[in-house]
N, C-alpha and C positions, 0 to 999 in steps of 0.2 A: 793325083788329086781326087779321082773317083773313089779310091778306098777311103780317104779321109771324109769325103762327103757322105759316103754310105755309113761310115762309122758314126758321124754326127747325127745322121738321120735315125740310125738304130738306137742311139742313146736317147734321143727325143721320144722315140717309140717306147723305149723301156720306161722312161719317166711317165709317159701317158698311161701305160699299163699299171704302173705303181700307184698313180693317183686314182685310177679307176678302182683298183683293189681297196684303197683307203675309203673310197665312197661306199663300196659294197660292205666292207667291214663295219663302217659307221652305221649303215642301215641295220645290220644284224645286231649291233650293240644297242641300238635304240628302238628295236622292234616293239618293245613293251613300254616305251616312254610315252606318257600322255601328251597328246598334241603333236607328236612327231609325224612328219610326212616324208615318204620315201624320196631320196635324192637320186638323181641320174647323172652319171658321168657324161660329160660332153667332149666329143672328139671332133677335130677338124683337120682337113687335109692341108699339108704344106704345099706351096706352089712348086711345080716342076719347071726349072729354068736350066736348060741344057747349056746355054752359053756361059753361065756363071758357075756351073758345076753343081747346082742345087738339084738333087734328084727326088725331091718331094718327101713324102713321109706323113706322119701324123703327130698331132700335139693335143694335149688335154686343156680344156678350158674350165671355167668355174662350174661346179656342180649346179644342176637345176632342180628345183623342187617340183614335185608332182602335185602339189596342193591345188585344189580346185576351190576357189573362194565361194562359188555358188553353192557347192555342197556344204561348205563350212557354215554358210548363212542358214541353210536348211536345217542343219543340226542345231544351231543356236536358237532358231525360231522354235523348233519342237521342244528344246530344253526349257524354254520360257513357258510354253504351254503346260508342260509336265510339272514344272515348279509351282505354277499357279494352282492347278488342280490338287496337287499333293498337299499344299499348305491348307487349302480349304477343307479337304477331306479330314486331315488331322484335327483341325480346330472344330469342325462340325461334329465329329465323332464324340467329342467331349460334352456336347450339349444334348445329345439324343436321350440319355437316361431321364432328363427332366420331364420330357413328354413321352413317356413310355407308351408306344402304340398298342401294346398288349393290354394296357390298363391294370397291370398287376402291381405296379409301383408308381411313384411320382405323384404329380398333382391330379391326374385323371383318377387314380385309385383313391386318393384322399377325398376328392370331391364326391365320387360315387358312394364312398363309405358314409360321408356326412348326409347325403340325400337319403340313403337307406336308413340311417338312424332317424331322420325326420319321418320317414314312412312308418317305421316301427312305433314311433311316438304317437303318430296319428291314430294308430290302431288302439292305443291305450293311453290317452292323454293325461291321465292321472297317475301313471306309473312313475315312481321315483327312479327306478332302474333305467327306464327309457329316457327320462330327462338327463340322468347322469351320463348315459351313453352319448347323448347329443353333445354335452359339454366335452366329453373325451374326444369325440370325432372332430369337433370344431377345433379343439386344441391341436389335434394331429394335422388338420388342414393348414392352420397357421404355420406350424412347423414345416410343413411341406413347401409352402410358398417361400418361407425364409430360406430353406435349404436350396430351392431352385434359384432364388436370387443370389445366394452365396456361390452356387456353382457357376452362374453366369458371370459374377464378379471375378471368380477365379480364372475362368476362361479368358476374360478380358485382360486380366493381369498377365496371363501366360502369353497371349497374343501380343500384348504391348512389349513384353520382354523379347519375343521373337522378332518383332519389328525393329526394336533397338539393335539387337544382335545382327540382323540382316543388313541394316544400314551401315553398321560398323564394318561388316565383312565386305560390303560393296566398296566402301572407302579404301579398305586395305587392298583389295584386288585392283582398284583403279590406280592406286599408288604404284602397283607393280607394272601396270601399263605405262605409267609416266616414267618409271625407271627404264623400261624398254626403250622408250623414245629417246631418253638421254643417252643411253649406251649406244643405241643405233646411230645417233647423231655424232657421237665421238668417233666411232669406227668407220661409219659410212659404208660398211660391207654387210652382206647377209650372213647370218649365223644360224645354222639349223637348230642349235640348242636354244638360242634365244627365241627363234621363231616357234619352236615347239611349246616353250613355256608361255609365250604370248597367246597362242591359240587355245591352249588348255585353260588359261586364265579367262579368255573371252567366253569360252563355253560355260565355265563355272559362273561367270557374271550373268550370262543369259538365263541361267536357271534361277537366279536371284531376282532379276528385274529385266524388263524388256529394254535391251540396249542396242544401239546402232554403232557398229564399228566401221569407220571410214578410213581407208588407207590412202594417205596423201602421197604426192609425187616425191617428197623428200624421204619417204620410207617410214615416216611417223604414223601413228594411229590416233585418230580423233574419236573420242568416246562420248556418245550422247545418250542420255536417259530418255526413252520414248521418242528418239529422233529429234529432241528439242533442247533439253537441258544439258549443257556441257558438263562432263565429268573430267575429261582430260583433253587438252589441246596442246600439242607439242610437249614442251617440258613443264607445263603447268597443270596442276590438279585442282579441281573444284569440288570440295567435299560436300556431301549431303548431311542432313541432320533430321532426326525424328523429333516431333513436337506435338503437344497435346493441348488443344484449346478449342473453344466454341466460336463460331462465327455468327454474327447477327445478335439480336436481343434474345437472351434465353427466356423461355417460357417456364421451364422447370428448373428451379434453383438446386444447386448441389448435385446436378446430374453429371454422369461421366462424360468428360469432354471427348471430342472426336480426335482421331489420330491424323497427323499431317506430316508430309515430307517437305522440307524447305531446302533451298539451294544455298550456295555459299554467300549469297547476298541477303538471305533471309526471306526470299520470295517463296510463297507457297506453290510447290510444283507437284502436289499430290496427283493431280489429273494427268500428269505425264507418265505416271507409273502404270503401264498398260499390260504387264505380264510378270512372269516369274513368281517366286514364292512371296516376294514383297507385295505384288499385286493381289495375290490370293489372300494374304493376311489383311490387307487394307479392305478388301471386299467384306470379309467376315467382321472386321472391327467396326467399320463405318456403315455397314448396311444390315447384315444379319443380326448382330448383337443388339443394336439400337431398336430393331423391330420387336425384340423380345423384352429387353430390360429397360428400354427407353433412353432418351438423351435430353439435351436441353430443349428440343423442339417437340418431342413426342413422348407419350406415357409408356409405350411398349405393351405388347400383348399380355405379358405376365401381370403387369400392374393393372391393366384394364380388367382382366378376369378377377383379380383379387378385390379390386374396388367394387365391381358390380356385385359380386357375391356378398361382400361385407355390407354394402349399402342396402341391398334388397332384403337380406336376412334381417338386418337391424330395423328396417322400415316395417316389415311384416310383423316382427315381434312387438314393435312399439304400437302397432295398431290393435293389438290384442290385449287380453287381460290375463294376469297370472292367477293362481288359485286363491290369492287373498283379495282379488278384485282390483288390483292395481294395474296401471299401464305396464306393459312388458318392458323389460330392461334390454339394452343392446347386448348382442352376443359378441360382436367383434369391435376392435378399435385399431387404428393405424395412424401413422403420421400423415396428416393432410396438407402439410406445408409444401410438398413436392409430389407431383403425380408420378414421378419416376422412382419413388421410394415406398410405394404402397405395399408391394409384396414383401419387401425386406422387413417392414415394420408391423406386418399383420399379426395380431395376437388376439386371444379371447379377452374380453373386458375383465379387468381384475375384480370388478364389483359384482359380476354375474354369479348367481347360484342356481342350483336346480329348481328351487322354489320360485325364483323370479322369472323363469321362462314362461312366456305367455302362449297358451294353446287355444284359449277361447276367443272366437271371433264374436264381438258383441253385437254384430248385425246392424240393424234388424234383418231377419231374426237372428238371435244368438245361436252359434254353432260351437259345440264343445271342442271339437277338433278342427275348426275352420282354419286357424292359422297354420297348424301343423300340415294340413293337406296342401295349402299353398306353398309351404316350405318344401314339402316332398316333391312337388311338381316344378319347382323353380328352375332346375337344371335344364328342362326341356321346354319350358314356357317360351312362346313366341310373342307374348304381349310386348308392346313397345317399351314398357318400363323395365322389362326383364332381359332384353336382348343387347348384344354388342355388335354394332355394325349390321343390324338387321338379322342376326343369327342368335339362336338360343345359346346359353352359356356353354353347354356341353358341345354343341355343334361348332361354336367358335373355337373352343379348345381343341376339338378334334381336327378342325381345319388348320390350326397352327401346327399341330403334330404332323399332319400330312405335308405341310409346306416344308418344315424342317427336315422331315424324313426324305422328301424328294430332293431337297438341296444336297443332303448328305449322299444320297444315291447317285445324283448327277455328278458330284465331285469324285466319287469313287469310280464310277464307270468312265468318267473323263480321264482320270488318272491312268486307268488300264489302257485305254485307247492311246493316250499320249505316250505312255511307255513303249507301246508297240511302234508308234511313229518315230520315236527317238531311236529305237533299236534299228528300224529300217533305214533311217537317214544315216546313222553311223555305219551301217553295213555298206551302203552305197559309197560313202566316203572312203571306207577301207578298201573297197574294190579299186577306187581311183588312186589313192595315195598311201594305202597301208603297205607295210613291209611283209612280203611272203618269204619266210625263212627258206622254203624249198627253192624258190626262184633265186634267191640270193646265193644259196649254196651252189646251185648250178652255175650262176654267173661267176662266183669266186673261182670255181674249178676251171672254167674257160679262160678267165683272166690269168690264172696261175700258169696254165699251159702256154698261153701267149707270151707271158713274162719269161718263162723258161726258154721258149723258142728264140725270143729276141736276145736273151742272155747268151745262148749258144752261138747265135749269129755274130754277136759282138766279140765273142771269144775267137771265132774264126777270122773275123775282120782284123782283130788285134794281132793274130798270128801272121796274117798276110802282110799287115803293115810292117811288123818287125822284119819279116823276110825281105820286103821291098827295101827297107832302110839298110839292111845288111848288104843287099846286092849293090846298092848305090855306093856304100862305103868301099 
């Protein structure tokens, strides 16, 4: 009876080594699989019961995952921060050329050129060439404002497309989590492959939006946007949708509407998007862009500058006299029906000519170049009628340039720091649950030796059993 008991115990030990080898080999096979966590073989001792002939031994249990959910949450959080900064840096980078801090291109260069042409005209108010240069530089300024407005509109369109695509991707990934819940509910058992795919999906989702993943007692995953809006509960998915509309009574007609995220019931949940690339895109779309191009409630810095320049230049010219003694004609015209459309529609007046430009200030006393001197100093004037928000036109423009530049710099530096944080969090996770091929190779060798030793023992016990049976016969 002792031989048979030892043989049974040895077979169980052989099975235990075989299952442990399978776990190790599975680790090696999935070492580069995204989201995979190292599995550990579990061995437990069999009871020793001399009275019944049970001599103990070992048996294998279900493999255990080394995954640490705290470290997983840390990676997901940092992925959300990185996604946010990366989206902002990419979008803001497309706007910087509008306000070129060097003053070589863009609106700053065009404004300076026009003020310089006014200065040259003031030195020779009767010069036909100087007057023509004023018209040329004014036309260039109008084109510069239009181009800047077009660039902002293009950035807005690109951001809108990215928002739509990101929401679609979030829904697709949420559907994969829902599928995991269904499959896990059907099998009721842990599967390292499904688990790897789930955690890889959760990490990708976190880079897109701030999500909360809650693991329920039944093994399913509840997915929440910003910890509030349900995306997946059990076997049900709740899709998001991007939408564009204004809230409240619009002040500016035909302005670009704000971007919103609505849940499956149509409720606005934009405020629940607290991170990820979607959060970064919404920050640019609903905060940065409106501050420049305007929206239903505000004119935007670009339109404020265009309107102030056009209005004050026209007012100064209208107060003067042209060479024929007539009141000066307006230099600029724009669509005044919406404050958010000034820059886009700014052009030189089609009726203006070099001869109808007014240089003479009728006084008293009359000054031949009085209007041109006022025009030349308009950019730096701090008179209440010439300022925007208490700042001169050029100071206000430079301030907007610095704000945009700082926002872009903050996003870029934030992206760099966040990338380092993600790398560090992933490294800590790898230390805890990553697969080391060297460790697994050593483990496989040890298991193979144990497997071979048990196999030899079984061979010996089998031979002794045959001998015993023959002796009995």
